[in-house]
Each structure stands twice: as structure tokens, then as C-alpha cells.
C-alpha positions in Angstrom: -12.8 22.7 2.4 -12.4 18.9 1.9 -13.5 17.0 5.0 -11.1 14.1 5.5 -11.0 10.8 7.3 -7.5 9.5 7.7 -7.5 5.7 8.3 -4.1 4.6 9.7 -3.4 8.1 10.9 -0.5 7.0 13.3 1.4 5.2 10.6 4.0 6.8 8.2 1.4 7.6 5.5 -1.1 8.9 8.0 1.5 11.2 9.7 2.6 12.5 6.3 -1.0 13.2 5.3 -1.5 15.2 8.5 1.7 17.2 7.8 0.3 18.1 4.3 -3.0 19.1 6.0 -1.1 21.2 8.5 0.7 23.1 5.8 -2.6 23.9 4.0 -4.7 25.2 6.8 -8.2 26.1 5.6 -8.1 23.8 2.6 -8.6 20.5 4.4 -10.5 19.6 7.5 -10.0 16.5 9.6 -13.4 14.9 10.4 -12.1 11.5 11.6 -8.9 9.8 12.6 -8.5 6.1 12.9 -5.6 3.8 14.1 -5.1 0.4 15.5 -3.5 0.7 19.0 -1.1 3.7 19.4 -3.1 5.6 22.0 -0.5 8.3 22.7 0.0 9.2 19.0 -3.7 9.3 18.2 -4.4 11.4 21.3 -1.8 14.0 20.2 -3.4 14.1 16.8 -6.8 14.6 18.3 -5.5 17.5 20.4 -4.1 19.2 17.3 -6.7 18.5 14.7 -9.9 18.2 16.7 -11.7 15.6 14.7 -15.4 14.8 15.3 -14.6 11.2 15.8 -11.6 9.0 16.6 -11.7 5.2 16.0 -9.4 2.4 17.2 -9.6 -1.1 16.0 -8.2 -2.3 19.3 -11.1 -2.0 21.8 -8.8 -1.8 24.8 -6.8 1.0 23.2 -10.1 2.8 22.4 -11.1 2.8 26.1 -7.7 4.3 27.1 -8.0 6.9 24.4 -11.5 7.9 25.5 -10.3 8.3 29.1 -7.4 10.6 28.0 -9.7 12.7 25.9 -12.2 13.0 28.7 -9.5 14.0 31.1 -8.4 16.7 28.6 -12.0 17.9 28.3 -12.2 17.1 24.6 -15.6 16.2 23.2 -14.5 13.7 20.6 -16.6 10.6 19.9 -14.5 7.4 20.2 -15.4 4.3 18.3 -14.0 0.8 18.9 -13.4 -2.3 17.0 -12.5 -3.2 13.3 -16.1 -2.4 12.1 -15.7 1.2 13.4 -13.3 1.9 10.5 -16.2 1.2 8.1 -18.4 3.7 10.0 -15.7 6.3 9.8 -15.1 5.7 6.0 -18.8 6.1 5.2 -19.8 9.0 7.5 -22.0 11.6 5.9 -19.6 14.4 6.9 -16.6 12.8 5.2 -15.7 13.8 1.6 -12.4 12.0 1.2 -10.9 8.9 2.8 -7.1 8.4 3.1 -7.0 4.6 3.0 -3.6 4.0 4.7 -4.2 1.0 6.8 -1.5 -1.6 6.0 -2.4 -5.0 4.7 -5.7 -6.9 4.5 -7.0 -5.0 7.6 -7.7 -2.0 5.4 -9.9 -3.9 2.8 -13.4 -3.6 4.3 -13.1 0.2 5.0 -11.6 1.0 1.6 -14.4 -0.9 -0.2 -17.0 0.7 2.0 -15.7 4.2 1.2 -15.9 3.4 -2.5 -19.5 2.1 -2.2 -20.4 5.3 -0.3 -19.2 7.4 -3.2 -16.3 9.0 -1.4 -13.1 10.2 -3.0 -10.7 7.4 -2.1 -7.0 8.2 -1.7 -5.6 4.7 -2.0 -2.4 4.1 -0.1 -3.3 0.6 0.9 -2.3 -1.4 -2.2 -3.3 -4.7 -0.6 -7.0 -3.8 -0.6 -7.0 -3.5 -4.4 -4.6 -6.4 -4.8 -7.0 -8.7 -2.8 -10.3 -7.6 -4.1 -9.5 -6.5 -7.7 -12.8 -6.5 -9.7 -14.9 -6.3 -6.5 -13.2 -3.0 -5.7 -13.7 -1.7 -9.2 -17.4 -2.7 -9.0 -17.8 -0.8 -5.7 -16.3 2.3 -7.3 -18.7 2.1 -10.2 -21.8 1.4 -8.0 -20.9 4.2 -5.6 -19.9 6.7 -8.2 -16.6 7.2 -6.2 -13.4 8.8 -7.3 -10.2 6.8 -6.9 -6.8 8.6 -6.7 -3.6 6.6 -6.2 -1.2 7.6 -3.3 1.6 5.0 -3.8 4.5 7.1 -5.3 4.8 4.8 -8.3 1.1 4.9 -9.2 0.9 8.6 -8.5 3.7 9.0 -10.9 1.9 7.0 -13.6 -1.3 8.9 -13.0 0.5 12.3 -13.3 2.2 11.0 -16.6 -1.2 10.2 -18.1 -3.4 12.7 -20.0 -5.3 15.2 -17.8 -8.8 13.8 -17.2 -7.7 10.1 -17.1 -10.0 8.3 -14.7 -8.6 5.4 -12.7 -10.6 2.2 -12.9 -12.2 2.9 -16.3 -11.9 -0.1 -18.7 -10.2 0.9 -22.0 -8.9 4.2 -20.7 -5.2 3.3 -21.1 -5.6 2.1 -24.7 -7.6 5.3 -25.5 -4.8 7.3 -24.1 -2.3 5.8 -26.6 -0.2 4.0 -24.0 2.1 1.2 -25.0 3.4 0.2 -21.5 3.9 1.2 -17.9 7.3 1.2 -16.4 7.3 0.8 -12.6 10.6 1.9 -11.1 12.0 0.2 -8.0 15.0 1.2 -5.8 16.0 -2.4 -5.4 15.9 -2.0 -1.6 18.8 -2.5 0.8 19.9 -5.8 -0.7 20.1 -4.9 -4.3 23.9 -5.8 -4.5 24.1 -8.2 -1.5 25.3 -11.7 -2.5 22.2 -13.9 -2.6 24.0 -16.5 -0.3 24.1 -13.9 2.5 20.4 -13.1 2.4 19.7 -16.0 4.8 21.5 -14.1 7.6 19.7 -10.7 7.1 18.2 -9.2 10.2 14.9 -7.4 10.5 16.8 -4.2 11.4 18.8 -4.5 8.2 15.7 -5.2 6.1 13.9 -2.2 7.5 16.9 0.2 6.7 15.7 1.3 3.3 18.3 3.4 1.5 15.9 6.0 0.2 12.5 5.9 2.0 11.3 6.0 5.6 8.5 3.5 6.0 6.9 1.1 8.5 8.4 -2.3 9.1 6.0 -4.4 7.0 6.3 -2.3 3.9 10.0 -2.0 4.4 10.4 -5.8 4.4 8.2 -5.9 1.3 10.6 -3.4 -0.4 13.6 -5.5 0.6 12.0 -8.7 -1.0 10.5 -6.5 -3.7 7.1 -8.0 -3.0 5.9 -4.4 -2.8 6.7 -4.1 -6.5 4.9 -7.3 -7.2 1.8 -6.0 -5.4 2.2 -2.7 -7.3 2.1 -4.6 -10.6 -1.3 -6.0 -9.6 -2.5 -2.6 -8.4 -1.4 -1.0 -11.7 -3.4 -3.6 -13.6 -6.6 -2.6 -11.8 -5.9 1.1 -11.5 -5.0 1.7 -15.1 -6.5 -1.3 -16.9 -3.1 -2.5 -18.0 -2.6 -6.2 -19.0 0.4 -7.9 -17.2 2.5 -7.8 -20.4 2.2 -4.0 -20.5 3.6 -3.5 -17.0 7.4 -3.7 -16.6 9.5 -3.4 -13.4 12.7 -1.5 -13.8 15.3 -1.0 -11.0 16.3 2.6 -10.5 18.4 2.9 -7.4 18.3 6.7 -7.0 14.4 6.8 -6.5 14.2 10.1 -8.3 12.1 8.9 -11.3 9.1 7.4 -9.6 7.6 5.7 -12.7 7.2 6.2 -16.4 4.6 5.9 -19.1 5.6 4.9 -22.7 3.2 5.9 -25.5 2.7 4.4 -28.9 4.5 7.2 -30.7 7.7 6.4 -28.7 7.4 9.2 -26.2 8.1 8.4 -22.5 6.8 10.7 -19.8 8.2 10.4 -16.3 7.4 12.0 -13.0 10.5 13.0 -10.9 10.8 14.2 -7.3 12.5 13.6 -4.0 11.7 10.3 -2.3 9.2 11.8 0.0 5.6 10.5 0.3 4.2 13.9 1.0 4.5 14.7 -2.7 2.1 12.0 -3.9 -0.2 12.6 -0.9 -0.4 16.3 -1.7 -0.9 15.5 -5.3 -3.9 13.2 -4.6 -5.5 15.5 -1.9 -5.5 18.6 -4.1 -5.8 17.1 -7.6 -5.9 18.6 -10.2 -4.4 21.5 -8.3 -1.0 21.6 -6.6 -0.4 22.6 -3.0 2.6 23.0 -0.7 3.9 19.6 0.6 7.0 20.7 2.5 9.2 18.6 0.1 12.7 19.8 -1.0 13.0 20.2 -4.7 15.4 17.9 -6.7 18.8 19.6 -7.1 19.7 18.3 -10.5 23.1 19.9 -10.5 24.1 17.7 -7.5 22.7 14.4 -9.0 25.6 12.1 -9.9 23.4 10.4 -12.4 20.2 8.4 -13.0 20.8 4.7 -13.6 18.5 1.8 -14.5 18.9 -2.0 -14.3 16.9 -4.9 -15.4 15.1 -6.8 -12.6 17.1 -9.7 -11.3 14.3 -12.3 -10.9 16.7 -14.8 -9.2 17.3 -12.2 -6.4 13.7 -11.1 -6.3 11.4 -14.1 -6.9 8.5 -12.3 -5.2 7.9 -10.2 -8.3 7.6 -13.4 -10.5 5.1 -14.8 -8.0 3.0 -11.7 -8.2 2.8 -11.8 -12.0 1.8 -15.5 -11.7 -1.0 -14.6 -9.2 -2.2 -11.8 -11.4 -2.4 -14.1 -14.4 -4.1 -16.8 -12.4 -6.7 -14.2 -11.3 -9.6 -15.0 -9.0 -8.5 -15.6 -5.4 -4.8 -16.1 -6.3 -3.8 -12.4 -5.5 -5.5 -12.6 -2.1 -3.7 -15.8 -1.4 -0.4 -14.2 -2.4 -1.0 -11.2 -0.1 -2.1 -13.3 2.9 0.9 -15.7 2.6 3.2 -12.7 2.3 1.8 -11.0 5.4 2.3 -14.2 7.5 5.8 -14.8 6.2 6.8 -11.2 6.8 5.3 -11.2 10.3 7.3 -14.4 11.0 10.5 -12.8 9.7 10.1 -9.7 11.8 9.5 -11.9 14.9 12.7 -13.8 14.2 11.0 -17.0 13.4 11.8 -17.2 9.7 14.9 -16.4 7.6 14.6 -13.5 5.2 15.4 -15.7 2.1 12.6 -18.2 3.2 9.8 -15.6 2.6 9.4 -16.3 -1.2 9.4 -20.1 -0.6 6.5 -19.8 1.9 4.5 -17.7 -0.6 5.2 -20.0 -3.5 4.3 -23.1 -1.5 1.0 -21.6 -0.4 0.1 -20.5 -3.9 0.7 -24.0 -5.1 -1.3 -25.6 -2.3 -4.3 -23.2 -2.2 -7.0 -23.5 -4.8 -7.9 -20.7 -7.2 -11.5 -19.8 -7.5 -13.4 -17.0 -9.4 -13.8 -14.0 -7.1 -17.5 -13.7 -6.3 -17.8 -11.7 -3.1 -16.1 -10.5 0.1 -17.3 -13.5 2.1 -15.5 -15.8 -0.3 -12.5 -13.6 -0.3 -12.4 -13.8 3.5 -12.4 -17.6 3.3 -9.6 -17.6 0.8 -7.6 -15.1 2.9 -8.0 -17.2 6.1 -7.1 -20.4 4.3 -3.9 -18.9 2.9 -3.0 -17.6 6.3 -3.5 -21.0 7.9 -1.4 -22.7 5.2 1.3 -20.1 5.5 1.4 -20.4 9.3 1.8 -24.2 9.1 4.6 -23.8 6.5 6.4 -21.2 8.7 6.1 -23.6 11.7 7.5 -26.4 9.7 10.4 -24.4 8.4 11.2 -23.0 11.8 11.2 -26.5 13.3 13.5 -27.7 10.6 15.9 -24.8 11.2 15.9 -25.3 15.0 16.6 -29.1 14.7 19.2 -28.7 12.0 17.3 -31.2 9.9 16.9 -31.0 6.1 13.4 -30.8 4.6 
């Protein structure tokens, strides 16, 4: 039995992970659950899965959870604060860590799990985007195993030769790969006139046509920043140079990504747009287990179509390529600026089409330094957030007064 810690257990990936575990009783055990502040959801998960420990990064929420567990008579250790996630990820009785905490908040625990030699199921793309070579070094030093959970990276991994190890330099070239094709649905605004994007609401941006996701990643899908982050993630996971990674719009979300080989062959992974498939694939790899996902009914498919990426409509992808090529702290700056801009949009303080402009301005203003360590990374992250916050305030003030900038 694999003993699991699920970080971000009350989010969409965490819930899907627990559903796969539920369907495979006896194969996986839940040692630890961790969340930010949803006490009721984490309490219900504790009742069902009986972990040894539950952690909440919000200390007040942790106190409320502990009271509810005590009232129920459950002897579950409760940890509090952001640092508790690191403790959960490195515990001796944990074999595998589902890293599903969204954004930069999941970085420290993901790297800690790698250093501790765990099997890391990476659903938090931002951790690898921000830390890049530092994450790869932690994997090597800890002797950890890295398995991708993002549907696109899982598809690529499944389309590579059996035995391919993520994070190994030169592995892609040795496998005879010419390029990686990352597919993208195009989100809810694939055909919306660009002039109308200014008036998009958070509710519209979060209404993805194919996937059910949390608000932040849903907005990233609408701007296609999620695809830009996936380009950077693919670079580190598979050792692919930027020019060997191509983004292709595939509205049906049936083909989740493809690998093109030097001999002209293209291998693709297909499936229903359901995150339980890549989760189950990662948890049981190299075996296959039940995920509760309906099979694709090919007879009912009207067709599989593909479009070139419209860089004018989706400038965030271009910005991600630029940050990847710049290297160093640039991807962390990109990620931080995006998180601030998306947060402002969801709060109604920033127009949807202003998100890329905030990110580009911060990338131009922040310096790029070689990535030396996590402390330096934290400084770059904080600087980018401060710059982005000031930019957001300036844009919001301009909009409210009706003045031009």
C-alpha cells in the first residue's frame, strides 16, 4: 500500500485524488491531508479517510478543525501554519506526495518532498515554473521520483518510451523525440472578439467549456497563461528546449498532448477531459487502476480539430516563452505577476484584458538574476508581487477616473 499525503486536499485536484483512492481501497492509504482554510471540507475528509495528521496553513482554521475533530472523538494530529505543509510532505510514514496546492504557496512543500526522496505527484505547475533547476537539483539530491499530474504533461509522459525518467538531462534526445505538442482547448474566449474581452466577468472566465477547475486555474486557462506555464514545466520535466515545445489549440480536449519523433511518428494520449485519469495514471504508474472516468465514445465524436495559436488573442503564452528564454528569476517573476493580476481580476479590480499588460510591465521592470537559492527566489517573488500590485492600483485608478495612462 502506498501511503499518501495530499497537499491541497480540499481543492479540485485533491478531491479527485481522494476519489481515485476511494475507488481503489487497499491500494492507497491516506497518511496526511492538508488544506488552507476550508475547515468543513477537511473535517469531512478526515472522517472518511482517517489520516494520522491534518494540516492547515491558516492557523485559525486549524484551531477550528481541531475542535471539531475532538468533538467527534477522532485522534488526528492537527498541524498549523504554512511550515506544517513541509512537515507533512517529509514525514517518515509518507511514501508519495500529491502536490496540489495552487500557486507559489506550494513551492516549499514540493521541494521539501523532493529532497526527502518521496515520490512527488506534481499537480502544482507553479512550483516547477518558479524554481526550475533548484527543483531538479532537489530531486537528484533526494533520489526522488517525479511524476506529472497535469493532463498535458501526463499525456506526454505516457507517449514517451516506458522507463523514461522525468528530470533527467538528455533523456528526450535519447528517446528520439523531435518536438512536444502541448494541446490547449482555447478556453471560454477562443472565438470571442478581442475588443469584448475588456468586459469579461470572473464568472464568464471561470466557465470553462471542458474542464471543472478552481477559479485561479480557470482564469489562467482563459488567458492561456496556464499553457505558458506548462511550456516552462515541460522544459524542466522533459528536458525540452523552448523551440521543441509547440502549443496547438484543440477545442475538444480529447487529445491531451502529443510527442513527435524523429522518424515522423506522432504518439498521442486521448481520453475524456477528467483529471482523475492523469491522477490515477500517476498514482499507480506503471500499472493502471480504476479512475471512474467514462471512456471516449469515438462513434459520437463530431471530429477532432486543431488550430494554430493566436498570439494576439493570447499574449500570455508569448510572455511565458520570453521568461523561459530569459531564465534565472524571470519565470518566478512571470508567475508572481500573474497571480497578483488574476487575484485583482477575480476581485473585480482589474479588467480581464489588462492581465497580460500587468505581467509584461513587471517582466520589463524587474531584474533577471541567475537562480542561486530559495531565499533569492523568495526575494524575486516578493519584488514582482509588489511591482504588480502597484501596477494594478495604477490601472484601477486610471479606469475609475476615466483618465488615459
